[in-house]
C-alpha positions, 0 to 999 in steps of 0.5 A: 091092844092099841093104846090111845096114849102112845109113849116114846122112850129113846126114839121108840114109840110104844103104841100097844099095851098088854094086860095083866088081869086079876079078879076075886069074888067078894061074898056078901050076905045078899050079893057077890061083889068083885075086886078087879086089878088090871095092869097095862104094860106098854110094848112096841113091835120093831120092823122085824116083828120083835116085841119090845116091852117098855123098860122101866115099867114106870109107865105101866097103867094100874087100874084097881077096883075094890068092888067093881060092881058098886062102881059108878064107872060105866066103862068099868062095869061094861068091861067087867060084864064082857069079861064075865060073859066071856068066862061064862062062854068058856064054862059052857064050852067046856061043860064045867 
């Protein structure tokens, strides 16, 4: 994925990010919430196509929601809806 905020370390521009995603349900009496944790890690691709993750990972971007479903962040809600839809597509495709 391309970042909107590339960083440069020792002359190398890190203009892409890889995402680590974790999500767990929160069961309530009348609803189901969802915790979401995402970590974006910068990386660059050199002229030979070799991938170089930034090191140290002090520039990683953590994104955490205790319950994204109660968030007032419209972008987070839209992204979570797309993730949920993609998982549903997979469930349907595999007959799960």
